[in-house]
N, C-alpha and C positions, 0 to 999 in steps of 0.2 A: 737351520733347524736345530732345536735342542732335543735331547732324547734321554730317557731313563729306562734302563732295562728292568723288566717285570718278571718276577719268578713264575715259572710255568704252573706251579700248584695253585696260584691265585686265579689262573684262567681256566684250568682244566682239573679241578679237584677230584673229579670222578674217574679220570682216565689213568688208572693205576699203572697199567702196562706201559702206556706212553711215558708217564713221568719216570718210571724206572728205566726205560730205554734211553731217554735223553740224559739221565744221570749215569748212564753206562753201568747199570746194575747187571750183574751176571745173570740173574733170573730171567731178565727180559732179553738181553743181548744174545744169549745162547739159542733162542728160538729162531734166529736168522742164520743164514749160511755164512755171512761175513760179519766181522766186527764193524762198528760204525766208521772206523778210520782205515779200513782195509782197501783203499782205492787202487793202490798199485797192483795188488794181486788180482782184484776184480777186473781191472783193465786188461791185464795179461791174459786171463782166462777168456775174456770176450774176444780179444784179438785172435786167439788160437782157435776158438770154436767157430768163429765166422758167423755170417748171416746172409740171407738172400739179397745182397747189396744192389745189384744192377736193376732187377725189376722193381725193388722198393724205391730206389732213387728215381727211376723213370716215373713212377706214379706220383711221388712227392714233387718232382719238378713240374709236372703238368698241373697239379693242384695249386702249388704255390705261385706259379706264373699266372694262373687264372684269377687268383685273389689279389694280384698286383704286388707280390712280395718284392722286397728290396733286393738290390744286388748282393748285399751281405747275406741275406737269407738264402738266395739261390746258390751263392758260393758254398754255403754250409751244406745244402743238399748235394752239391757236387762232391764235397768232402766225404760224404757217406759212401761213396763208391770205393774209397780207399780202404784197404784192409786194416790199416793202422788206426782208423778213426773209431772212436766210441761216442756214446751220447749220454746225456742226462735227460730223463723224460719225466713228465708229470701230466696228469689229465684232470679234467673236470667237466661237468655238464655245461651246456651252452646257455648260461644264465642271461636273462634279458639285459641288453646293453652292457654286458660284461659281468652281470650277476653281483653277488655279494663281494665285499672287498677281499676276502681271503683268496679268491681266484687270481686276482692280479698279484697278490703277494706270493702265491705259489709260482706264477710265471717269473716274477722277479727273482725268486730263489733259484729256479732252474737256470736262469741266465747267469746269475752270479756264481753259482756252483760250477757251471760249465767253464766259465772264464778262469776261475781259481784252479780247477783241475788241469786245464790245458797248460797253465803256467807251472803248476806243481809237478805234473807228470811228464811234461814236455812232449805231449802227443795232441793230435787234433781232438777236441771234444765239442760236440754239437748240441745246442739246446733244442729240445723237441717238446711241443705241447700237443697232447692228444685231446681233441674236443669230442666228448662222448655224445655225439648226435644220434647214435643208434638207440640211446635210451628212450623209453616211452613214458617216463614219469613226468608228465606235463607240468604238474604243479611245482616241480623243482626249478622250472626255468621261466615261468610266465610273469614275473613281477620284479619291480624295482622299489626299494623301500627308502623313503626320505625321512629325515628328522626335521620337523617344523620348529619355528622359533619358540613356540610355547611348550616344546618337549614332546608333542604328540608325534606318533609315527604315521606316515601317510604312505599307502601302497598304491602304485600305479601298475595295473595289470591288464591282461587281455585273455580272451577265451579262444578256443579252437574246437570246431565241431567234430574234428577227426581225432580228438584225444584218444590215446591207446595205440596210435601209430607212432613209429619212431620220429623223433624231432627232425631228423634229416629230411623228412617229407613236408615239413611245415613251410608254406610259402609266406611271404610278407603280405598278409591279408590286410584289408582295410582296418580291421580291429588292431592288428599289430602296429600298423603305421600310425593310427590314432594314438595308441598308448605311447609310442616312441615320441611323437610330437609333443604330447603332454609333458613327458619327462625332459626332452631336450630343450623345451621352451625355457627351462630354468637355467640353461647354460649360456655363456657368452658365445659369440659367433666363433671365436677361435677354439674354444673348448669343445664345441659341437663337432668339429671337423672329423676327429677319429671315429665318431659314433654314427655318422651319416650312412644310411644304406645306399647302395647303387641301384640303378633303375632295374637291373635284371637279377637282383639278388634273391635267393631263397634265404630263409632264416639262418641256416647253418653257415652258408657262405658269407653272409653279412657278419655273423659273429666272428668268423675267422678273420675277416678283414679288419675288424676292430683291433685284434691283437697284432696283426701284421703291421698295421699303421703305428700302433703305440710302441712296438719293439722292433722297428725296422733297422735301427742302427745296431742293435744287438744281434742281428742275424737269426732271430727266432724262426724255427721251422715248424709249420703248422701241419696237422694231419687230422682228417676225419676218418672214421671207420669205413665209410662207403668207398673211400679212396683206395684202401688196402684190402678190403674183403675179397676181391678177385684172386688175391695171392694166398688166401687162407684155407683153400679146400683141403689140403693134406692135414692141416691141424684140426679142422672141424671133423674130418673123417676119423682121425685118431681119437679125438675126444669122445665121439659117439661109440666107436668100437670098444673103447676102454672105459666105458661109463662106470662099471662097477669098481674098477681100479681107482678111478677119480674119487668116488665116494669113500673108498678105504683110505686113500691118501689124506683126504680132508678130515676124516675121523681121527687118523693118526695125528694130524696137526692140531686138531681140537684137544685131543688128549694131552699132547705136550704142553699146550697152553694151560690146561687145568692143572697138570702136575706142577707147573711153575707157580701156581697160586693165583691164576687169573681166570676170567670168564671169557670163552670164545665169543667173538663178535659175529661170526657167521654160523648158520645152522648147517652142519656138515652133511646132514641127510637131504637137504634141499638145494644147497649150493653146488656149483660145479656142473651145471647143465647148460646146454645151448638153448637159445631162442631161435625161432623161425618166424618169417613173415608170412602170414596165412593169405588166403585168396582175397581177403578184404584189405590187406595191408597192415593189419594189426600185428604187433609183436607178441608172440605167445611162446611159452616154454615147450620144448620138445618132450613129449610124454613117452613115446616108444622109440628110443634111440636106434634100435636095429633097423627100423623102417626108413631111416634117413641117411644111412652110411653112404650109399652110392649117390643119392641126391646131393648131399653136401659137397661131394667132390665135383659133381657136374655143374652145380649152380651155387657156388659158395656165397654169392651176393645175397642169397635168400636166408642166410644164417648169421647169427652173431653170438658172442659169448656173454655169460653173466658176469657178475662182479668178481667171482673167484677165478674164472678162466681168463678174463680180459687181461690181467697183468702177464699171465703166462704167454698169451698170444702176442701182446705188444713186445715183450722181451725176447720172443722167438724171432720176430720180424726185425727188431732194431738191435744193434750192438750196445745194449744198455749197461752202463757201469753203475748208475745210481737212479733210483726212483725217488723223486721229491714227493713227500706224502704229508698229509695233515694228520692230526692226532688220532682220529678214528681210523684212517687208512692204515696207519702203522699198526694199530691193534688187530685189524683183520689180516694184514700181510704177515703177521706173526704166526699164523697157522698155515701159511702157503708153502713152507719149505718142502714138505713131502710131495706137494703137487709139482713144484719146479723139478724136483729130482725124478718124478715119474715121467715127465716129458723131456728130460735131458736138457733143460734150459738152466743156465747159471742164474741163480737168484741175485739180482743187483743189490747194492747196499741201500738200505732204507734211510734216506736223508730227510730229516724233519724240515718242513718249510718254516721260514721266518714269519713273524706276524707283527702287527702294529695296531696301536690304538692312537687315533689322531685327535689332536686338540688344536683349536685356533689360538692365536696369540692371546686374545681376551680371556679365553678359558684358562690358559696356563697362568696368566697374571692373577686371575681370580683365586685359583688354587694357592698360589704363593701368598697373596694378600691375607687369605684366611688361615694360612699356616697348616693346610691339610697335607699330611704325608701322602705322597703320590700313590703308594701301595694301598692306602685306605680306600681309594676310589674303586678298587677291585674287590673289596671285601663285601660279604653279604650284609654286614651290619652298617654299611655306609648309609647314613640318613641325612639328606639335605636339610630337613627341618631342624634336626638336632644341631647341625652346623650353623644354621642361621640363629638358633637360640643362643648358642655359645658365642656367636660373633657380635651380638648386640652389646652396646656399651654398658658396663656395669652401672654407670650412673643412671641410665634410662631404666634398667631393670629395678634398681633400688628405689627410684622415685615412684614407679608404679606399684611396687610391692608395698611401699609405705602408704600410698593413696588407698590401696585396697584395704589395708588394715584400718586406716582411719574411717573410711566409709562404713566398713563392717561394724566398727565400734559404735558409730553414731546411730546406725540402723538398729543395732541390738539394744541400744539405750532407749530408742524410741518405741520399741515393740511393746513393752509392758504397759506403757501409757495408752497406746492404741487399743490393746486388748481390754484394758479397764473401761475404756469408753464404749467399745462395741466389739465383742469377740468375733463378729462376722468380718471385721477388717483384716483378719489374719491372711486370707488369700491375697488381698490387695497389697499387703505389706511384702509378702514373698514375691509377688509379681514385680514390685518396685525394686526389691533387692536384686532379682535376676536381671532386670533391665539395666540397672546401674552397673552390674558386673560385666554384662555384654558390651555396654558402651565403653567401659574402661579397656576391655580387651581390644575392641576395634581401634580405640585411640592409641593404645600401646603398639599395635601392629603398624599403624601409620607412622608413629614416631620412630619405630625401629627401621622401617623402610627408608625414611628420610635420613636417619642417622647413618645407615649402611650406604645409602646413595652418596652422601657427602664424603664417604671413604671409598667411592667407586666400586661398591659391592651391590650387584643387582640380585635381589631375591629370586627373580624369575630365572636368571642365569644360574644361580646356585642350584635351584631345583632341576634345571635342565641337565646338570652334570650327570645325574644318574642315568637317564635314558641315552645320553651321549656316550658314556663309557660302557654301560651294560644295558643296552636296549633290550626289552623283553627278558631281562635277567640272563642275557647271553653276552659273550664277547662281542664288542662292536663289529669286528670283521665278519661275523657270521650273520649279521642282520642288515646293516646299512650297505647301500649299494655304491658301486664305483661312481655312478653318475651323480649320486648325492654329493660326494666329495668334489667331483668335477664342477658341480654347480656353485660351490663355494670358493674353490681354489684353482680351477682349471685342471690341467693334467701335468704341468711341468714339475710339480712336487714329487711325482712318482720316481723319477730318476735320482732325486736327492735324498731319498729315504736312507736312514743310517743302516749300516751293516757291520758285521764283526770281521776280524781278520781271518776267521774260520767259518766260511759260509756253509760248511757241512754240519755245523752244530746249531741246535735250536736257540733262537733268541726271539724275544718279543719286546718291542720298544714302545713306550709311551712317548709320542713324538709331537712336537709343536710345529705347526706349519705357519709361517709368517703370513699375515694378512687374514682375510676371511671375516665372516660376521662374528 
């Protein structure tokens, strides 16, 4: 693979707080409890504070055995029973067949950071991925997006009559199975294997098995909220009892973010509440916290945290030394410091996940042939048509420019004579002039395509560069699905993706994968 590192401001120009954080600017860094490189101290604090290790490990062991986890993953679950072990954790919704590419990049970042910290700190560090199947935002998880050869985006999706209920209750319905078959039909037999559902799988278990298969050698530990909610009664009860304190803590965090010159990403007056599962199974916000204090302790499986409380809960359960986060997550975690302090949970280090933009060999060769600076691909003013215009041979452009001048001169010379014969011939003269101009344009376009083709430059492929690198005007990793890339390259490329010597630091790589269309 070849790789070129891309500056973060080209990818996330509107994420000011994130950009300042990865640049180690004090205005952003001071919003968090730990500096970005403070792993030794963060690990020491976690080892001293402890966590409910035995019941957590029991729950994780049962779940990871059920999804067919590798010996390496089960060994890591066992390590969590040891008081010296810490973990690196990250989470994401259960996107269809692995979801957009950034999810797998987040997991890869978790695995690599864990390995690096274990070597650097000389302590056991376990990689953990939290699959947010308690979420009820169905439209976040029900689709896979492919890029067709003509540059069009194609979405394969499914519906669910019970939308509004948590994703953990979604079975593999005929609609889900049909959408999966449509998507997996694009993959080779070998590439399909990690994505195949089992006969008894519900959607969440199927999703967990995908990651368990892909990261078996790395010992990834998987967790779903339903696996650990029975352990969360005391936390839920405390969150409900201290509802007003939670709001004040979030307001303090939001004010700190504003004082640093940024805009808070969470609404402090709305965030920080629990959800409950009502009698229909729908996930709804708790409106009267006092009414649920005792119920939450008695039946914790009926409750779940929102986006603000979920990190606090996860880091109270796990001995977390680092949270691997995307750009938006870093921005909302920036206001959570007072909330961590309120619950007495050490805030882990916010570690930015790595990212990638993938090109096939032919795409990279095309970029090099055209002499396009790679960073230009990420700029808003990247125009494939302008690239094609500039790539045409000067001799072709000159010849057609001369032909137009000559034809225009002949027609202008003819016009007075026609009008002298019959002024009503003026419209027919203009029609002829327009027709000749259009014919020359078409001929020039064909000549340019032939000329470019003789130099191995495909106009169709040049125009496809824009939706490939920035589909729907977004980074590739946020739109294109993992199974789209698997349909072109299989899955072996994943372990060969480049990384830096410091996986705790942000990096985004334009990466060429050998082979592919």
